[in-house]
C-alpha angles and dihedrals in degrees: 000000000000125000118262113272112242111252095020122106115255111262116257116254108268118249092190118130111244115239103218105158137021111266092234095041127259110305120220116259111265105230106145131072091238093054091044093055090047092053092044089055089051091050091051092056093045124096140231130009123346120231110220132186137159135202122215134185098237111174092022108056134038112260130002104279120154118254096180132020121199124196134173131182134168109266092016105062126209124324126195108197125192106213094189095080090024106048094159114064096170090125088062090045090056091050096054104022094117097041126097110255118216116208134162112231091356095191089068095056107028096079095053091042091052089055090064097042102268115129122154124222092196126032143188114189109198094194093053091043089054090053092051090047090056098242111167094225122033105182113121095249093048094048093046090051093046098047106024103028096235128120120218123208108236100185099121105043092110096040125126098260091185086076113117128235094028112227115250094240089055090052091050089052091049094048092049091055090069095033095089104021096104092047088050090050091054093049092050093045089055091052093048090050091050091050094046093244102116092107090048090056092046091054092047093051092047090051091055091052093045093051093068122190117350116265112245109258117249115242095005089183087073088072090069108132113246097015090125085085091067109089104169127076089226089059090049089053091052092048092049091051092048091046091052092050091050093047093051092050093045091050092049093049096037092234127136107262093234090059091053094051125346119237090239091057092053093050091047091051092052092048092048091048094199114210096210140016093261091059091049092052089056091066120094114268091018088072090067118104095246094053094041086063089051097042093112090053093051096041091047090054092049090049093051090052092046092052098047115127113255093249091056096053115110118253119248089256134009113265117244095028092138130245121004120257110296093241088067097051097088091059099038100039117002092183091056090048090053091049091051093049091051092046093050092050092050094047090048089057092049090047091055094044094053098030092236122133113254092239089058093050090061137346106267090219092053091049092051092048091050093050093045095049110017119185123259116265094025101210130139092269096052093042090051089050092053091048093048092048089049091057102262114154122237093252089054092049090050092054100040111025099086093043092050091047089054091048090054091050091049090057 
């Protein structure tokens, strides 16, 4: 639990009822084909929406694969499936393909579920629904407490779920995460109906399904924490080479890259620019036994980056990344800066009026691109076309198009 924020009143003592154990008892982990088929048959004869969740080993393992899948459906009970010995869950997919799936923050789990054959055709995202409903806190525990009056224990969300066997208290935590999801879905659906936002939610959920798996990010090494301190292209080349060496090793060993070599250590090594392995070993982190063994790997990567021809060095930023940072707009294009200021003010008013976060009214990136390079002529029809092409949903266009058109005219 976080420390109280200075200046804010102390939170009232919670009267929520703690959820400490699954109502039907803790089911055994499904880890054999026979048990999987049996549970899939039970799911097929169940009724109503299916609560779905997955646990990963972020920060411990390479990638974002699922190490436990939890499901619950009326008439079927809760299932805890181990996808390590059962990497193909198509039998479960067939059992619930036509059902509505209920997930919290679906974008986090859908990619790893798809890897094991689980892809919904209908979706209800309780986290996104809570945002549209204007709830002040949208984490699963907070929403469950606010709407259902139960408190969930969240002690294992960052655990290493690749651990085997999984401790019983972890399994209880996992089972409880799907225990109340369908009830939560019903409570949120009622609020959305009351607020006239049911169609908004439907469009949002359809957009998630239509988006499919995320596109791999270009130049992922540019996400290295602290790299803003590297000013020269030669340094960027060294960092890229070191990042690639770390990623290859992490992939091969199935270890999270940051556990192989922290981002801060890579940046420090590039800044120090050691001229031999002995100098590299003198740096913090590289003195450790594990990285002393890998010193030739790390130094070799730095050397390759240092010796790159000038025309192979990475640019300071990727071309075609869209508008410049907002803090440069006033100097580079004062009219665009004025448009952006007007657009932000208008969206803030709509956000307050409808109790929807600004970022859910319209993608901030899409709004910036529109204000930086508005269409010609900039009328409601062309602005709506830009928004639609950029992925905005019809409900978003209906709320923001006219205001954004006015903001463009004001600039």
